[in-house]
Structure formats: C-alpha cells, structure tokens
C-alpha positions in Angstrom: 0.0 0.0 0.0 1.3 3.5 -0.9 2.3 5.5 2.2 1.6 9.1 1.2 2.2 12.2 3.4 0.3 15.3 2.3 1.5 18.7 3.8 -0.9 21.5 2.9 -4.1 23.4 3.3 -7.5 22.6 4.7 -10.4 24.9 4.0 -14.1 25.0 4.1 -15.4 25.6 0.6 -18.2 28.0 0.2 -19.6 27.3 -3.2 -22.0 29.4 -5.3 -23.6 27.9 -8.4 -24.7 30.4 -11.0 -25.4 30.6 -14.8 -22.8 33.4 -15.2 -20.4 35.6 -13.3 -21.5 39.0 -12.1 -19.9 42.0 -13.7 -18.3 44.6 -11.3 -21.0 46.4 -9.4 -23.7 44.0 -10.6 -26.0 41.8 -8.4 -27.3 38.6 -9.9 -29.3 35.6 -8.6 -27.5 32.3 -8.1 -28.9 28.8 -8.3 -27.4 26.9 -5.3 -25.1 27.3 -2.3 -23.0 24.5 -0.9 -20.7 24.3 2.2 -18.2 21.4 1.7 -14.8 20.5 3.1 -11.9 21.5 0.7 -8.4 23.0 0.5 -5.8 21.6 -1.9 -4.1 19.6 0.8 -7.3 18.0 2.2 -8.6 17.4 -1.3 -5.5 15.6 -2.4 -5.6 13.6 0.9 -9.2 12.5 0.2 -8.5 11.6 -3.4 -5.4 9.5 -2.4 -7.3 7.7 0.4 -10.2 6.8 -1.9 -7.7 5.4 -4.4 -6.4 3.0 -1.7 -3.3 4.8 -0.2 -2.4 5.1 3.4 -2.6 8.8 3.9 -1.2 11.1 6.6 -2.5 14.7 6.5 -0.3 17.5 8.0 -1.8 20.9 8.4 -3.7 23.4 10.7 -7.3 24.3 11.3 -9.0 26.7 13.7 -10.9 25.7 16.8 -14.3 26.4 15.2 -17.2 24.5 13.5 -15.5 24.5 10.1 -12.3 23.0 11.6 -14.4 20.3 13.4 -16.2 19.4 10.2 -13.0 19.1 8.2 -11.4 16.9 11.0 -14.5 14.7 11.0 -14.6 14.4 7.2 -10.9 13.4 7.0 -11.4 10.7 9.7 -14.4 9.4 7.8 -12.2 9.0 4.7 -9.7 6.9 6.7 -7.0 9.6 6.8 -4.6 9.8 9.6 -5.2 13.1 11.4 -2.5 12.8 14.2 -0.4 15.6 12.7 -3.2 18.2 12.2 -2.8 21.2 14.6 -6.0 22.8 16.0 -5.3 26.5 16.7 -7.4 28.1 19.4 -6.6 31.6 18.4 -7.2 31.3 14.6 -10.1 30.6 12.3 -10.2 27.8 9.7 -9.3 28.6 6.2 -12.1 29.2 3.7 -12.3 29.1 -0.1 -15.0 31.2 -1.8 -15.9 29.4 -5.1 -18.1 30.6 -8.0 -19.0 27.8 -10.4 -20.3 29.3 -13.7 -20.1 28.7 -17.4 -18.4 25.4 -17.2 -15.5 26.6 -15.0 -14.7 28.1 -11.5 -13.1 31.0 -9.9 -11.8 30.8 -6.3 -10.8 33.3 -3.6 -8.9 31.7 -0.7 -8.7 33.1 2.9 -5.7 31.1 4.4 -6.4 31.8 8.1 -5.0 28.8 10.0 -3.2 27.5 6.9 -0.8 30.5 7.2 0.3 29.2 10.6 1.6 25.8 9.3 5.2 26.3 10.5 8.7 24.9 9.9 8.5 23.5 13.5 5.6 21.3 12.6 7.6 19.9 9.6 10.6 19.3 11.9 8.4 17.3 14.2 7.4 14.8 11.5 10.9 13.9 10.2 10.3 10.2 10.8 7.0 10.3 9.0 8.6 11.9 5.9 11.5 9.4 6.1 9.0 6.5 5.9 6.8 7.9 3.2 6.6 6.6 -0.3 6.1 10.1 -1.5 5.3 13.6 -0.1 2.8 15.9 -1.8 3.0 19.7 -1.3 1.1 22.7 -2.6 1.3 26.5 -2.2 -1.7 27.4 0.1 0.6 27.3 3.1 3.7 29.5 3.8 6.4 29.2 1.2 9.1 28.9 3.8 7.4 25.8 5.2 7.1 24.3 1.7 10.8 25.0 1.0 11.8 23.5 4.3 9.7 20.4 3.6 11.3 20.0 0.2 14.8 20.3 1.7 13.9 17.7 4.3 12.6 15.3 1.6 15.9 15.7 -0.3 17.9 15.0 2.8 15.9 11.9 3.6 15.8 10.8 -0.1 12.0 10.8 -0.1 10.4 11.7 -3.5 8.4 14.9 -3.4 5.7 16.1 -5.7 5.2 19.9 -5.7 1.8 21.1 -7.1 2.6 24.8 -7.5 -0.9 26.1 -6.9 -2.0 28.8 -6.4 0.7 29.9 -8.8 3.5 32.3 -7.6 7.1 32.8 -8.6 9.3 30.2 -7.0 13.1 30.1 -6.3 14.9 28.1 -8.9 16.5 25.8 -6.3 13.0 24.9 -5.0 12.0 23.8 -8.6 15.3 21.9 -9.0 14.8 20.1 -5.7 11.3 18.9 -6.4 11.2 15.4 -7.8 8.0 16.2 -9.8 6.4 19.6 -10.6 2.8 19.6 -11.7 1.5 23.1 -12.8 -1.5 23.6 -15.0 -0.8 25.7 -18.2 -1.7 29.0 -16.4 0.6 28.2 -13.5 3.4 27.2 -15.8 3.3 30.7 -17.4 3.7 32.3 -14.0 6.5 30.0 -13.0 8.4 30.4 -16.3 7.2 33.8 -17.8 10.2 34.2 -20.1 10.1 30.8 -21.9 7.9 29.0 -24.3 6.3 25.9 -22.7 8.1 23.5 -25.1 11.5 24.9 -24.1 10.7 24.7 -20.4 9.5 21.1 -20.7 12.9 20.3 -22.3 14.7 21.9 -19.4 13.0 19.6 -16.9 12.7 16.1 -18.5 10.5 13.7 -16.5 10.0 16.3 -13.8 7.8 19.0 -15.2 4.3 17.6 -15.9 2.0 20.3 -17.3 -1.8 19.7 -17.1 -3.9 21.5 -19.8 -7.5 20.5 -18.8 -9.5 18.9 -21.6 -6.3 19.1 -23.8 -4.5 16.6 -21.6 -1.0 16.6 -20.2 2.4 17.3 -21.6 5.9 16.3 -20.5 9.4 15.7 -22.0 10.9 12.2 -21.6 14.4 13.2 -22.4 14.0 12.4 -26.1 10.7 13.7 -27.2 7.7 15.7 -26.1 4.9 13.4 -24.9 1.2 14.4 -25.0 -1.2 12.3 -22.9 -4.8 13.1 -24.0 -7.5 13.7 -21.4 -10.6 11.6 -21.2 -13.6 13.0 -23.0 -16.2 13.6 -20.3 -19.2 15.7 -19.5 -18.1 18.4 -17.1 -20.3 19.5 -14.1 -17.6 21.1 -11.9 -13.9 21.2 -12.4 -13.1 22.1 -8.8 -10.8 19.5 -7.4 -9.9 17.9 -10.7 -6.3 19.0 -10.4 -6.1 17.7 -6.8 -7.5 14.4 -7.9 -4.9 14.3 -10.7 -2.0 15.0 -8.4 -3.1 12.3 -5.8 -3.6 9.7 -8.5 -0.4 10.6 -10.2 1.5 10.2 -6.9 -0.1 6.8 -6.3 0.7 5.6 -9.8 4.4 6.5 -9.2 4.5 4.7 -5.9 3.0 1.6 -7.7 6.0 1.6 -10.0 4.1 2.8 -13.1 6.2 4.4 -15.8 5.7 8.2 -16.0 3.2 8.0 -18.9 1.3 5.2 -17.3 1.0 7.2 -14.0 -0.3 10.2 -16.0 -2.9 8.1 -17.8 -4.0 6.7 -14.4 -4.2 10.3 -13.1 -6.1 11.5 -16.2 -8.7 8.8 -15.7 -9.2 9.7 -12.1 -9.4 13.4 -12.8 -11.9 12.8 -15.6 -14.2 10.9 -13.3 -14.0 13.7 -10.7 -15.6 16.4 -12.7 -18.9 14.7 -13.0 -20.3 16.0 -9.7 -20.5 19.3 -7.8 -17.9 19.9 -5.1 -14.2 19.2 -5.0 -14.4 16.0 -3.0 -17.8 14.8 -4.0 -16.8 13.4 -7.3 -13.4 11.9 -6.4 -13.5 8.3 -7.4 -12.7 5.2 -5.4 -10.1 2.7 -6.7 -13.0 0.2 -7.5 -14.7 2.8 -9.6 -11.5 3.5 -11.5 -10.8 -0.2 -12.1 -14.4 -0.6 -13.4 -14.1 2.3 -15.8 -10.7 1.1 -17.0 -12.1 -2.3 -17.6 -15.0 -0.9 -19.6 -12.5 1.2 -21.7 -10.3 -1.8 -22.3 -13.2 -3.9 -23.4 -14.4 -1.2 -25.8 -11.0 -0.9 -27.3 -10.8 -4.7 -27.8 -14.2 -4.6 -29.6 -12.9 -1.9 -32.0 -9.6 -3.6 -32.8 
C-alpha cells in the first residue's frame, strides 16, 4: 500500500452555483449554495485515500465549527489526522468558489493554513522518512514548503510539488522537487520568459503540465509526450487538479512508468468532474478499475 504524506491546506469551501459571473457592481441571482470541506491539501488527501493509499495529513485548522467538520470528514475517509494542529486563536481557512459557465473562480482566505510552521515539519521527520512520496502545494507558507522539500531531499523521499495557487518560485525549489505539476496558467507564471516547449525540455521527466481537456504534456528526455485527457461531460472542475495529483503520486508509488502514471491520473481526474464539489466526485479505486475495464473492453471490440 502506498504510504503518502500530504502537507498542505484545509479549507471549508463556500460554493455558489450560477449561470454566469456577475460584472463589477452587478448583483445577480445564483442557483445553489454549498458548504463542503476542501483545501488543496485536504482534497489531495481524500483523493489519495479513496484510491487505496495510506494517507497522513499534515496541516492546521482553527478551533471552530469549520475545523471540526474538516477533521471529522478526514477521519471518515480513513485519513490519519494525528499531525493536524488545532489552533485556538485562529479561524479555519475558507475558499469562496463561484461555479459558472463550465469553470470556476476561487478566492482563498488562508487563516490557520498560514500558521503551518517549519517547527511542525521538523516534528514529522520520521513520518517523511518512511513515506513513499510527499505531496505539497502553495496554500501554506512558502518557507514551510521550502523546508519540507529540503527535508525530503535530505531523507531521499520523493516529493511532488503542485505549484498552486501559482506564484514565482526560487529556482532551487523547482530543482529540488522530484515532480512539478503546474497547469498551463501556473506554468506561465513559473516560467514567464520561456515557451512551454522549451521549459519542458529543461526539466525532463520532472515538469508535468496539465492542460485541462487538452490533456497533459511532458518531455521524456528524447521527445515531447502528449497524454490526452478523457472526454467527459463536465459538471464542476473544482478539485480535478487535486485528484490528478493524488492519483499521479499513487501511480508513481505503484511503479508505473511516467506516462502510465499520468494516464491513471487523467482517468481519475476525468471521473472527478462529473459531480459538484471538489471531494464529492473523487473516485474510489474500485470505480477507477471498473471504468478502466470498460474502456479496455471497448478498445478490444474496436480492434
């Protein structure tokens, strides 16, 4: 069983469903409001747990109703919550999500996530040493992320850095990550002066760029590889990237070749967009196996 440590954010997602986005100064009527657990770290933890991994979540929440709900939800998913700090003097992070016109926009209030400190990472040294892979994102302090990457390097534990929300990163942080998984917009912010093809060639088998319905691209050291996305009906893309990252990490720990791990992740992400909410549509391993079997059977019939 894959042993995955996820260091990152936990939020309560406040989701508004509407037919279109309001213009500045305009008020419009929405269609639905949802309150669901989220945060990139927690989303990736749930996705990994549903796909059969043993997951340890490392992060911080406030001592409030949102924090209690997030804690309860992670435990329900079978995730180890021992290394989650509950802060009595801080509120739990929130993400304010508008779903409209087949896509989403998100405003994140970090709150307790901003208090995830280097000291907490120092305290889980043994956990990181024993991990199959560590997953990180950028909704917690960059100094903490940088320290965690350094510790992974010291302990020779593979580290997957999902650089979202996008921001400029020091080159040594990029160099030290085993895998870097921006989407196309995040890649432009990380590498503003280079064409994507040139950047991919700089980071063979490390830089994995997701492009939504267009699929995924990477450079294998000899040629640029395009892995197409699965053609699906999209209800809500929130959490699709988190599902991809969790499934990709699991594929790697199972010994899949890079392209195979991406194909596994694409399938999981494709299944995740069929329902509202980041975590609601995240598939189980059994669902993934069933769909893969159906796809294989269909391919055999058309050969």
